C-alpha positions in Angstrom: 173.2 332.7 331.9 175.0 329.5 331.8 173.9 326.9 329.1 175.0 323.4 329.7 175.8 320.5 327.3 172.9 319.1 327.6 170.9 322.3 327.5 172.8 322.9 323.9 171.7 319.4 322.8 167.8 320.3 323.6 167.6 323.6 322.0 169.7 321.8 318.8 167.0 318.9 319.1 163.7 321.7 319.6 165.3 323.4 316.2 165.7 319.8 314.5 161.9 318.8 315.2 160.2 322.3 314.5 162.3 322.5 311.4 161.9 319.2 310.4 158.0 319.0 310.7 157.4 322.7 309.5 159.4 322.2 306.1 157.0 319.8 304.5 154.0 322.4 305.3 156.3 325.0 304.2 156.6 322.7 300.8 153.2 321.8 300.2 152.4 325.8 300.2 154.9 327.0 297.9 153.8 324.2 295.4 150.1 325.7 295.7 151.3 329.2 295.2 154.3 328.4 292.3 156.9 329.7 294.6 159.1 327.6 292.6 162.8 327.4 291.3 162.5 326.8 287.5 165.7 325.4 285.9 165.3 328.6 283.2 168.7 329.5 283.1 172.0 328.0 281.9 173.9 328.0 285.4 170.7 325.8 287.0 171.6 322.1 287.4 168.3 320.5 288.6 165.8 319.3 285.7 162.5 320.2 287.3 161.2 323.1 289.4 161.8 322.6 293.0 159.7 324.6 295.7 161.5 327.3 297.5 160.2 329.0 300.7 162.8 326.0 302.8 164.2 329.3 304.6 160.9 330.0 306.1 161.0 327.0 308.3 164.8 327.4 309.3 163.5 331.4 310.3 160.9 330.3 312.0 162.5 327.3 314.0 165.7 329.1 314.7 163.6 332.7 316.0 161.0 330.2 318.1 163.4 328.1 319.9 166.0 331.0 320.6 163.3 333.5 322.3 161.2 330.4 323.4 164.7 329.3 325.6 165.1 332.9 326.9 161.2 333.1 327.9 161.6 329.6 329.7 164.8 330.7 331.4 163.6 334.0 332.9 166.9 335.8 331.2 167.1 338.9 331.9 166.4 342.0 329.3 170.5 342.3 328.4 170.2 338.7 326.9 167.4 339.5 324.9 168.9 342.7 323.6 172.2 340.2 322.9 170.3 337.8 321.2 168.0 340.1 319.2 170.9 342.1 318.2 172.4 339.0 316.4 168.7 337.5 315.3 167.3 341.2 314.5 169.3 341.6 311.1 169.5 337.9 310.2 165.3 338.3 310.2 165.5 341.5 307.9 168.0 339.6 305.5 165.5 336.7 305.4 162.8 339.0 304.4 164.6 340.4 301.7 165.6 336.9 300.6 161.9 336.0 300.8 161.1 338.6 298.8 164.0 338.1 296.2 162.8 334.2 296.3 158.7 335.6 295.3 159.7 338.3 293.0 163.4 337.6 291.9 165.2 341.0 293.0 168.4 341.9 290.9 171.8 341.8 292.7 172.5 345.4 293.3 169.3 345.9 296.2 170.4 342.3 297.9 173.8 343.9 298.2 173.3 347.0 299.7 170.5 345.4 302.0 173.5 343.4 303.3 175.9 346.2 303.6 173.8 348.2 305.5 172.9 345.0 307.6 176.5 344.7 308.1 177.5 348.1 308.6 174.8 348.4 311.6 175.9 344.9 313.4 179.4 345.9 313.1 178.2 349.5 314.9 176.1 347.0 317.1 178.9 344.9 318.4 181.9 347.8 318.3 179.8 350.0 320.8 179.2 346.9 323.3 182.6 345.7 322.9 181.9 342.1 321.9 184.3 341.7 318.7 185.6 338.7 319.3 189.4 339.7 318.6 189.7 343.2 318.4 192.5 345.0 316.9 192.7 347.4 319.2 191.3 350.2 316.3 187.6 351.0 316.3 188.2 352.0 312.8 189.8 349.1 312.0 187.4 346.8 313.5 184.5 348.5 311.9 186.0 348.0 308.4 187.0 344.2 309.2 183.6 343.1 310.9 181.8 344.8 307.9 183.4 343.3 305.3 183.2 339.9 307.3 179.5 340.4 307.6 178.8 341.2 303.8 181.4 338.9 302.6 180.2 335.9 304.6 176.4 336.5 303.9 177.2 336.5 300.3 179.6 333.3 300.7 176.8 331.1 302.5 174.1 332.5 299.4 176.7 331.8 296.4 177.3 328.3 298.4 173.5 327.2 298.0 173.6 325.7 294.7 174.3 322.0 295.3 171.3 319.5 296.9 172.4 319.2 300.9 175.5 321.6 300.3 175.1 324.3 302.1 172.6 322.8 304.7 175.0 320.2 305.8 177.8 323.0 305.5 176.4 325.7 307.9 175.7 322.6 310.2 179.2 321.3 310.6 180.3 325.0 311.1 177.2 325.5 313.7 178.6 322.4 315.6 181.8 323.7 316.0 180.9 327.1 317.1 178.9 325.4 319.7 181.6 323.5 320.8 184.4 326.7 320.8 181.3 328.9 322.6 180.4 326.5 325.2 184.0 325.7 325.8 185.2 329.3 326.2 182.1 330.3 328.6 180.5 332.3 325.5 177.0 330.9 326.3 175.0 333.3 324.0 177.2 332.1 320.8 177.2 328.6 321.9 173.5 328.2 322.1 172.9 330.1 319.3 174.8 328.2 317.3 173.2 325.1 318.8 170.1 326.3 317.5 171.3 327.0 314.2 172.9 323.4 313.8 169.4 321.5 314.9 168.0 323.5 312.7 170.0 323.1 309.4 169.8 319.6 309.8 166.2 319.5 310.2 166.2 320.9 306.8 168.8 319.0 305.4 166.0 316.1 305.6 164.3 317.9 303.1 166.8 319.1 300.8 169.4 316.3 300.7 169.7 314.8 297.0 167.7 314.9 295.6 166.1 318.0 297.2 162.7 318.4 297.8 162.7 321.7 298.5 165.3 324.9 298.6 166.2 327.1 301.4 166.6 329.9 298.7 167.3 333.4 299.4 165.6 333.4 302.6 167.4 330.8 304.1 170.6 331.4 302.7 170.9 335.4 303.6 169.3 334.8 307.2 172.2 331.8 307.8 174.6 334.2 306.4 174.6 337.0 308.3 173.5 334.7 311.6 176.8 332.5 311.2 179.0 335.8 310.2 177.7 337.4 313.3 178.7 334.5 315.7 182.0 333.7 314.3 183.1 337.2 314.3 181.7 337.6 318.5 183.5 334.4 319.3 186.8 335.2 321.4 189.0 332.0 320.8 190.9 330.9 323.3 194.4 330.9 321.6 197.5 332.0 322.9 198.5 334.3 319.6 196.4 336.9 317.7 196.6 335.4 314.0 195.6 332.2 315.0 192.6 333.6 317.3 191.9 335.6 313.7 192.0 332.0 311.7 189.6 330.5 314.2 186.1 332.0 312.4 188.0 331.7 309.2 188.4 328.1 309.3 184.7 327.7 310.6 183.8 328.9 307.5 187.0 327.9 305.0 184.7 326.1 302.7 182.5 328.6 301.7 185.3 331.3 301.4 187.1 328.7 299.2 183.9 328.2 296.7 183.2 332.1 296.8 187.4 332.6 296.2 187.1 330.1 293.3 184.2 331.0 291.5 184.5 335.0 291.8 188.6 334.8 290.6 187.5 332.5 287.5 184.5 334.7 286.3 186.8 338.1 286.6 189.5 336.0 284.5 187.0 335.4 282.1 185.4 339.1 282.3 182.0 338.2 283.6 180.5 339.9 286.0 181.3 338.1 289.6 177.3 338.4 290.6 176.4 336.7 287.7 175.4 332.8 288.2 177.5 329.9 286.7 178.7 326.7 286.7 181.6 327.2 288.3 181.3 326.8 292.3 183.2 323.6 294.0 180.1 321.3 293.4 179.9 321.9 290.1 183.6 321.1 289.6 183.6 318.0 291.7 180.4 316.6 289.6 183.0 317.2 286.1 185.3 315.5 287.9 183.3 312.8 288.1 181.2 312.4 291.4 177.6 312.0 292.0 176.1 315.0 293.1 175.1 313.1 296.5 178.8 312.4 296.8 180.0 316.2 296.1 177.8 317.1 298.9 179.6 314.6 301.0 182.9 315.8 300.2 182.0 319.2 300.8 180.9 318.5 304.2 184.1 316.6 304.6 186.3 319.4 303.8 184.0 321.7 306.4 184.6 319.2 309.1 188.2 319.2 308.7 188.3 322.6 308.6 185.8 322.7 311.9 188.0 320.2 313.6 191.1 322.4 313.3 189.4 325.3 314.7 188.2 323.0 317.8 191.8 321.7 318.4 193.2 325.1 318.3 192.5 326.4 321.8 193.1 323.0 323.5 196.7 322.9 322.5 200.0 325.0 323.3 201.3 327.6 321.0 203.8 325.5 319.0 200.5 323.3 318.1 198.3 326.2 317.3 200.5 327.8 315.1 201.2 324.1 313.0 197.5 323.5 313.0 196.5 326.9 311.7 199.8 326.8 309.3 198.9 323.0 308.0 195.0 324.1 307.7 195.8 327.3 305.6 198.7 325.3 303.2 195.7 322.6 302.6 192.8 325.7 301.8 195.9 327.4 299.4 196.3 323.6 297.7 192.6 323.1 297.3 192.3 326.7 295.9 194.8 326.0 293.5 193.4 322.9 292.9 189.6 323.9 292.0 190.9 327.1 290.1 193.0 325.1 287.7 190.0 322.8 287.4 187.8 323.4 284.0 185.3 326.8 284.7 182.2 325.3 282.8 181.0 322.2 280.7 
């Protein structure tokens, strides 16, 4: 099954419209039933309660457009199973996240669910030989894939701490993934990434500062495992193994940076990595003097730079792609040092 750039645009547009239209309805439902994120803990930065359940709109939009397109295209059953292998685990984690939004689960059950989803997805990818850059060892592939899925899922969840920050960053990552997927004739990856981009941009209308609704854990966990699975399935058309491995990392480099800085700063202070705090990139940017909307735009710009580097890699020769990857790694390391050395909290 092939997908053109026009069809990708239509997929993104359909998801944009559905999520954009559904989000205010979900918002009213959340307010009516008091499913709210109240600023009752010290790491919360908003002043007034903000409704959750934005993730429900994202999940419904992505599932409806993805499977609707497959039905419209009269896709073969194998394409349905391939899509289900990506969207199924994401849907299950989204339900667990929704439960957390409503009932406030402790971190351990969420981590266990993420690990199970990671192992399950890893088994599917390896058994179907759809790992984008295999190492040649199934055992190593299983370990890397599981750690990647659990790690990125947590990174996106941790990164959702600023109005519009996570939604905009995921949208940028998905746009880059769409370009890479279509150019590399990986139409399932490109198509699902296009739908994800449209859905997150549609949600961003309501989530940008000042946010009128949050995606909650339902949206963050769903998008986390979805982006993790799509990036690990991507087979970059690069000339060296290490630049091939670097491409999916670049697509989610900013959430990885955020998690690395927050987790290591908490370990340095003998605090649990799962404990909330005002030590994420967004908090550090605000303490540096940026307004919250400007901080979000800064994170989007960093994500755009990393995604642009990922897109350039397969378009260049061996020497240039190695230079791009090395330069991006140097920039990431410099940013890590800068943020890690700033104040952890107010």
